[in-house]
N, C-alpha and C positions, 0 to 999 in steps of 0.2 A: 590497511583497511580492517584487518581483524581486531584491531583496538578501537574501532569505531562501534563495535557491537557490545551489548551485554548479553551474556549467555546464562539461560535460566534453566534449571532442571525441574521437570514436572512429572509426577507419578503417573499421569495419564497420557499427557502429550509428549513425553520424552524430552527433547531438547527444543527450547523456544529461544530464538536468537532475535534481539531487538536492536535495530539501528538507533543508537543514542547520540549520533553526532550533532543533532539539533540542539542538545542541551549545552553545547560548547560555543555556540555562535554569538553568545552575548545578548540575545533577543528573546526576552521571557515570554513574548507574545506568541512564539510557535513552539513552546515546550509541551507538546502533545504528540502522542503516537497514534498512527493510523494502521489499518491492517496491513497497508504497503510496506510498513516499517518492520513487519514481523515475518520471520521464518519459522514454521513449525516442522519439526523433523522427528520421525519416529517411524521408519520404514518397517512395515510388517509387525510392528509392536515390539521391535527389538530393544528399545529404550524404555520399556514399561517398567514403572517402579523407580524411575531415575530420582535419586535424592541428593546427589552432589556431584560436582565436576571440578576439575583442576585444569587450567590452561597452561600448557607448555609448549610455547611457540605455536606453530599453527595445528598442534594437535591438541585435542581436548579429551581428557580422560574422564569418562563418565562411569559412575557406579550405579547399577540398576539391578533388577531382578536377575538378569542374565549374567551379572558379574561385572567385570571391569571391561568397558567397551571403548575402543580408540576411535575418535571421529576426527577426520581430517576437515579443518575449517579455512584452508588457504584461500578458498573463495567462501566467505561466510554465507553468501546466498545460496551456495550449493554444496551444503555439507555431505561428506561420504563416510560410511563406516569403513574403516581400513584394517581393524584388527579387534582381537578381544582375548580374554583370559581364558584358560582351560575350563571346561564346563565342571562345576562343583568345587572350584578352588576358593569361593567365597560363600559364606552363609548370611544371607540377608545383609549386604554391604551398606554402610551408612555414610562415611566421608572418606576423603582421599587427600593426601599431600604427595607432592612430587618433588624430589631433590636430586638433581644430577642424573644418575643412571638408575634410580630406584623410585618406587612408589610405595607408599605406607597406606594401607587401607584398614579402616575400623569396620568390624561386623559383629555378628552376635557371638562370636567366639573370642574376640579380643582385637588385636593389631596383627596384621599380616603384611610381610614384605615381599614385593615383586621386583624382579630383575627387569629393567628396562634398556639393556643394552642393545637390544633390538627393539626400538620404541614402538612398533606396531604389533608385537607379539609379547604381551606382559607375561612373565613366567614367574610363578610362585617359588620362592626359595625354600627348600625342604627344611622344617625345623625353625624357620624364621618367624615364629609366632610368640607374641606375649598374650598370655590369657588374662583378659579383664572381663568383669561381669556385665558391664554396660558401657562398653567404649563408644563414645560419640564423636566429637569434634577432634581433629588432629592438626598439628603444625609442626613442621620440621625446621629446626634452626641449627645449622652446622652439624654438630655431633651429638645432638640431644633431639628427642622427639616428645613432644608435649601432648597429652592426650586427656581430653575432659571425660572423665570416667564415672560420671553419675555420682552415686553415693561414696565412691572410693576417692573422690576428690580429683586432683590433678596428678596423672601419672606421668613420671619423668623417665624416659627410656634412653639408655646409652645406645646410640647407632653408630658408633665409630667405625665398627665392622657390620654393615647392615645385614650380612648373612647370618650373623650371630648377635641380635639385639639383647640387651640385658636391662631388666627393670632396676633402676636407681632407687626410687622411692614412690610412694603414694601420698601426696602432700594434701592434708585436710585442714591445716591450721587449727589443730586441737578439735576436729569435728566440725568447724564452722562451714567448711565446703563440702556440702552433702548432696548436691544436685547438679553438678557440672554438666553443661551441654555443649560448650563451644569454647575455644581458645585462640587467641591471636597474640604473637610476640612482637614486641617493638623495642627498639634500643634508642637511648638518648645519651650521646658522649660516652662515657664509660660505665652507664648503668643500663640494665635490660629489665623490662617489665612484661608480664603477662596479664592480659585482659580477658577475664573469664566470665561467661554467661553462666551463672549459677542458679539457673531455674527459679524456684520460688524465693530464693535469697536476693536476686537481682544481679547488679554487676559488680564484680570483683576486681580489685587491682592487687597483684602480687608482685612485689619486688623480687626479681630472680638473681640479679647480679648488681653489686654496688661496691664502690671502693671501701665503704666502711665495714663490709663483712665478708668480701670474697678476696683472699689473696690471689695475685695474679690476674685481676680483673681486666687487665689491658691485653691479655692474651687472645688467641684465636678462638678458643672455645672453653673458657674456665668452667669448672662445675658449678651450677647453680646453687644458691642457698636460699630457697623460697621463704618469703615473709609476707603475710597478708597486711597491707597497710592501708587499705580503703575499701569501703563498700557504698554503692549506691542503690538503694532499694528501688525497684521499678514497679509500675502499677500492675503489671501483669508478669508472667513468668518470663525470665530473660533466656531467650532460646538461641541467639546468634550475636556474634560481634563481627563488625565489618572489617575487611583487610585494610591495613594502612597503605600509604603510598610509598613505593620504593624509591629509594635514592635516585637522582637523575643518573644518565649514562648507563642505565640498566639494559642488558642485552638478554634476550630470551633464549630458550633452548634451541631454536631453529635460525638464530641469528638476525632477528629482528631488534632494532633499537626501539625501545618502548617509550622513552621520554626523553626530552632535552630540554633544560632550563638555561637558555642563554650561552651555551657553550658550543665551540666549533671545534672541529678536529676530524680525524681519519674515521672511516667507516668501521663498523664492527666486523669481526670474523663471521663469515657465513657458516651454515650448518656443515658443508663439506670441509671448510678449513678447520673448523673445530674438531671434527673427527680426527684429523691428523695428530692432535694432541692425546687422543684417547687410545688409537689403534696402531698396530704395527702394519707393515705392508700386507702381511698374510691375514689381516683383520682381527687378529687376536688382541685382546686388551692389555695395555700396560698395566702391570701390577707392581706395588711397592710395599716394603715392610718398614715397620718402626725400626729405628736404630738405637742400641744401648751401648754404654761403656760397662764392661763386666771384668774385673780383676785388671783394670787398666788397658784393656783391649776393645777396640771397636767392633761390633758384631751386630747382625740382624736378630730380630726377635726369634727366629728359628734356629739361631746359633751360627750362622755362616760368618766366618771372620772377614773383616773389610780393611783394606789398607788406608791409611789417611791420605787425604787428597794431596797429590803432589802440586807444589808451588811452581807454575810455569816460569820458564826462562823470560826474563824481562828483556823485551826488545827495545832497542834505541827508538827514540822518538823521531819520526820523520822529519827530514829538514823543511823548514819554512823560509821562503825568501824574505829578505829583510824588509822590503817595501810592504809585503803583505803583514808581516809581524808587526810593523809600526802602526798600520791601519788598526789591527786587531787591538793593540795596547791603547790607542787613542779611543776607540769605541768603548772598550772596557772602562776607561777612566771618564766617560762621558763627553769626550772631545769630538 
C-alpha cells in the first residue's frame, strides 16, 4: 500500500500524502483527488520547513527545520514520527539521498553524511562533510555522490568510504553550468547520464560514462568523465528533475518488492532476513577491507597478510541410477 501514495513535503503543512492509485486504473474520468485521498501530517509543527524526503522502504526520511526526521509510513494513512537526528546536526537542510546504510544531506554548509545502521536514529559522522557554497539537489549512485551546487556546477564526490567522502571535481563545462539546482542519474546499457536542472539555463544532459571515453566502463563503478552533450532551454527556471523508473524486481530497504513486469519467482528477503547479511549475532556490523597484491603477496589495505584461497578437495559425483540418467539425457536432447 505504501507505493499507492505520493509523499509531498510542504514547508507549512509538513508531510502531505496523497492516495494516487486512482491514476493507475485506466479510467481517465476519475483522475481527480478529493480531501478524503489526502493525509496531512505535521504533529506539533515538528515537520515545519519540510523541503525534501527520501522513501527507504516504509521509512520516510524528511529534511525540515528540525533536521532529519524519520517518519514510519507502514500504514500510510497513520504516519508516525519514530526518530530524528541530533539537534544542531544540520544547518537549514535542503535535500537528501539514502543509499544502503547512509544518508547524504545537503544544507547551508555543504554535504553531510549520516550513519543509518540504526535506521530510526540518524547519526552524523564526524568529519564526513564536504563544504559547498550552495549545495542543492543530491543523488547517490554506487560509489559516487552527485550534487547540484549552484554556481559551482555539478560536484562529484567519492563516497566509497562514506565516513571519509572526498571531492573529486566540480564540473562546470567550462563555466556553462552555473546555476544547478537538481540532478538525477540514469543508465542505458554501458553509458550513464546526468540530467541536471540548471536554473536559468534550463535542462542539461551530461554524459558521465561511455565506452568512448571511460576505460573500464563495464565495471561496477568506473570513475565518471563528465561531458556536456545537450541543453534544452526552458521557459522558466529549471528547478527539479523527476526520478526515473527503477528496473523491475527492485526490493526496497525494508523488504518490499516495488515493481514486477511479467516475471514470476520467489519472494524477496524481508527486513529481518536482510539484516543477517549485515550484522553478526552480537549485532555488530560486518566490515571488509580492500585487498591488494604487494610485492607478490596478498594483503589487506591495512597491511594484514592473507593466504590464497585453498582449493577444496573435489568430491566424487553422487551416483545416479541408470534409468534416471537416461531420462535426463533424453530430456536434454529434446526427447
